[in-house]
DRENPA-3360 file (N, C-alpha, C; in nm, 2 decimals, always signed):
BEGIN
1 = MSPRNFAR = -4.08/+13.98/+0.47/-4.05/+13.90/+0.59/-4.10/+13.76/+0.54 ~ -4.01/+13.68/+0.61/-4.02/+13.50/+0.59/-4.15/+13.48/+0.66 ~ -4.19/+13.37/+0.57/-4.31/+13.29/+0.64/-4.30/+13.27/+0.80 ~ -4.17/+13.21/+0.83/-4.14/+13.20/+0.97/-4.15/+13.30/+1.05 ~ -4.10/+13.41/+1.01/-4.11/+13.53/+1.10/-4.24/+13.56/+1.09 ~ -4.29/+13.58/+0.98/-4.44/+13.63/+0.98/-4.53/+13.55/+1.10 ~ -4.53/+13.45/+1.10/-4.59/+13.34/+1.19/-4.55/+13.36/+1.33 ~ -4.43/+13.41/+1.36/-4.40/+13.43/+1.49/-4.45/+13.59/+1.55;
9 = VFARKMNI = -4.45/+13.67/+1.47/-4.50/+13.80/+1.46/-4.67/+13.80/+1.48 ~ -4.71/+13.74/+1.39/-4.88/+13.72/+1.39/-4.90/+13.66/+1.53 ~ -4.85/+13.56/+1.56/-4.87/+13.48/+1.69/-4.85/+13.58/+1.81 ~ -4.74/+13.65/+1.81/-4.72/+13.77/+1.93/-4.84/+13.84/+1.92 ~ -4.88/+13.91/+1.82/-4.95/+14.02/+1.81/-5.12/+13.99/+1.85 ~ -5.14/+13.88/+1.78/-5.26/+13.82/+1.76/-5.31/+13.74/+1.91 ~ -5.21/+13.69/+1.94/-5.20/+13.56/+2.05/-5.29/+13.44/+1.99 ~ -5.29/+13.39/+1.88/-5.32/+13.28/+1.79/-5.23/+13.26/+1.69;
17 = TPMKYVEK = -5.22/+13.16/+1.63/-5.14/+13.12/+1.51/-5.19/+13.15/+1.42 ~ -5.15/+13.17/+1.29/-5.22/+13.21/+1.18/-5.28/+13.07/+1.12 ~ -5.26/+12.93/+1.17/-5.34/+12.85/+1.11/-5.46/+12.84/+1.18 ~ -5.45/+12.85/+1.32/-5.58/+12.87/+1.40/-5.68/+12.98/+1.39 ~ -5.60/+13.10/+1.33/-5.69/+13.19/+1.30/-5.76/+13.16/+1.16 ~ -5.70/+13.11/+1.07/-5.80/+13.08/+0.94/-5.88/+12.98/+0.97 ~ -5.84/+12.88/+1.06/-5.94/+12.79/+1.09/-6.07/+12.81/+1.17 ~ -6.06/+12.92/+1.26/-6.14/+13.00/+1.32/-6.24/+13.09/+1.22;
25 = LRLETAGR = -6.18/+13.18/+1.11/-6.25/+13.21/+1.01/-6.35/+13.12/+0.94 ~ -6.30/+13.01/+0.90/-6.37/+12.92/+0.82/-6.45/+12.88/+0.90 ~ -6.45/+12.85/+1.01/-6.56/+12.82/+1.10/-6.67/+12.90/+1.12 ~ -6.62/+13.03/+1.13/-6.72/+13.13/+1.15/-6.80/+13.16/+1.00 ~ -6.72/+13.14/+0.93/-6.82/+13.18/+0.76/-6.90/+13.05/+0.74 ~ -6.85/+12.92/+0.78/-6.95/+12.81/+0.77/-7.04/+12.82/+0.86 ~ -7.07/+12.90/+0.98/-7.17/+12.89/+1.06/-7.28/+12.96/+1.00 ~ -7.22/+13.10/+0.94/-7.30/+13.18/+0.88/-7.37/+13.11/+0.75;
33 = YLTETHLT = -7.29/+13.04/+0.67/-7.37/+12.99/+0.56/-7.47/+12.88/+0.63 ~ -7.43/+12.81/+0.71/-7.53/+12.71/+0.76/-7.69/+12.75/+0.81 ~ -7.67/+12.88/+0.89/-7.76/+12.95/+0.94/-7.84/+13.03/+0.85 ~ -7.77/+13.08/+0.72/-7.84/+13.17/+0.67/-7.85/+13.14/+0.52 ~ -7.85/+13.01/+0.49/-7.86/+12.99/+0.34/-7.91/+12.81/+0.36 ~ -7.95/+12.74/+0.26/-8.00/+12.63/+0.20/-7.88/+12.56/+0.15 ~ -7.78/+12.62/+0.14/-7.66/+12.53/+0.05/-7.64/+12.38/+0.14 ~ -7.58/+12.31/+0.05/-7.54/+12.16/+0.10/-7.41/+12.19/+0.18;
41 = MDEISRLC = -7.39/+12.07/+0.27/-7.27/+12.07/+0.33/-7.15/+12.05/+0.25 ~ -7.16/+12.00/+0.13/-7.03/+11.99/+0.02/-7.02/+12.15/-0.03 ~ -7.12/+12.22/-0.06/-7.11/+12.36/-0.11/-7.06/+12.44/+0.00 ~ -7.09/+12.44/+0.12/-7.02/+12.52/+0.23/-6.90/+12.51/+0.26 ~ -6.85/+12.34/+0.26/-6.72/+12.30/+0.28/-6.62/+12.37/+0.18 ~ -6.66/+12.35/+0.05/-6.60/+12.39/-0.08/-6.58/+12.57/-0.03 ~ -6.70/+12.62/-0.03/-6.68/+12.77/-0.01/-6.61/+12.85/+0.10 ~ -6.60/+12.77/+0.21/-6.52/+12.81/+0.33/-6.35/+12.77/+0.31;
49 = GFKNSINM = -6.33/+12.67/+0.23/-6.20/+12.61/+0.24/-6.17/+12.50/+0.28 ~ -6.25/+12.44/+0.32/-6.24/+12.28/+0.41/-6.20/+12.19/+0.26 ~ -6.10/+12.09/+0.32/-6.09/+11.99/+0.21/-6.20/+11.94/+0.18 ~ -6.31/+11.93/+0.23/-6.43/+11.81/+0.20/-6.53/+11.82/+0.33 ~ -6.64/+11.80/+0.30/-6.75/+11.80/+0.40/-6.71/+11.71/+0.53 ~ -6.61/+11.62/+0.50/-6.59/+11.53/+0.63/-6.50/+11.61/+0.71 ~ -6.37/+11.69/+0.65/-6.29/+11.78/+0.74/-6.37/+11.87/+0.79 ~ -6.47/+11.91/+0.74/-6.57/+12.06/+0.78/-6.63/+11.99/+0.93;
57 = NRMFLQAF = -6.69/+11.85/+0.91/-6.76/+11.81/+1.01/-6.67/+11.76/+1.13 ~ -6.53/+11.74/+1.11/-6.42/+11.72/+1.20/-6.40/+11.82/+1.30 ~ -6.40/+11.96/+1.21/-6.34/+12.07/+1.29/-6.46/+12.12/+1.35 ~ -6.62/+12.11/+1.30/-6.72/+12.15/+1.39/-6.73/+12.05/+1.53 ~ -6.70/+11.94/+1.50/-6.70/+11.86/+1.64/-6.60/+11.91/+1.74 ~ -6.50/+11.93/+1.67/-6.39/+11.97/+1.77/-6.40/+12.11/+1.82 ~ -6.45/+12.20/+1.76/-6.45/+12.33/+1.81/-6.58/+12.36/+1.87 ~ -6.72/+12.31/+1.82/-6.84/+12.33/+1.89/-6.91/+12.19/+1.95;
65 = QVTPSQYR = -6.86/+12.06/+1.93/-6.90/+11.94/+2.00/-7.03/+11.91/+1.93 ~ -7.08/+11.98/+1.81/-7.19/+11.95/+1.72/-7.13/+11.92/+1.59 ~ -7.23/+11.84/+1.51/-7.19/+11.85/+1.38/-7.25/+11.96/+1.30 ~ -7.19/+11.98/+1.17/-7.28/+12.11/+1.10/-7.41/+12.11/+1.10 ~ -7.47/+11.96/+1.08/-7.62/+11.95/+1.04/-7.66/+11.99/+1.17 ~ -7.62/+11.95/+1.29/-7.66/+11.98/+1.44/-7.67/+12.12/+1.46 ~ -7.56/+12.19/+1.38/-7.53/+12.32/+1.43/-7.65/+12.39/+1.36 ~ -7.69/+12.34/+1.23/-7.77/+12.43/+1.16/-7.91/+12.41/+1.21;
73 = GRFCSSFQ = -7.94/+12.29/+1.27/-8.07/+12.27/+1.31/-8.09/+12.37/+1.45 ~ -8.00/+12.39/+1.53/-7.98/+12.44/+1.68/-8.01/+12.60/+1.63 ~ -7.92/+12.66/+1.55/-7.90/+12.82/+1.52/-7.96/+12.86/+1.40 ~ -8.04/+12.81/+1.30/-8.09/+12.84/+1.19/-8.17/+12.94/+1.21 ~ -8.17/+13.07/+1.15/-8.26/+13.17/+1.16/-8.37/+13.12/+1.07 ~ -8.49/+13.20/+1.08/-8.60/+13.15/+1.02/-8.60/+13.25/+0.88 ~ -8.52/+13.24/+0.82/-8.51/+13.32/+0.66/-8.59/+13.26/+0.56 ~ -8.65/+13.12/+0.59/-8.73/+13.04/+0.48/-8.85/+13.15/+0.44;
% end
């Protein structure tokens, strides 16, 4: 299957483009790292496949209207 055909079939079946799906998974994974670990923003962004922490920051603002630091502060579990 060609990449172009894959993208069409994926979007039709999943109701989301492959790129948006990957972004969603990265944000969900980053959210878990933010609330369940003490890793730095740079470490989390690298582990989740963002280009850098600035890119992760932009994606969080776009998706959740908060920065990763604000997200961590609001949703951090008491794992300490």
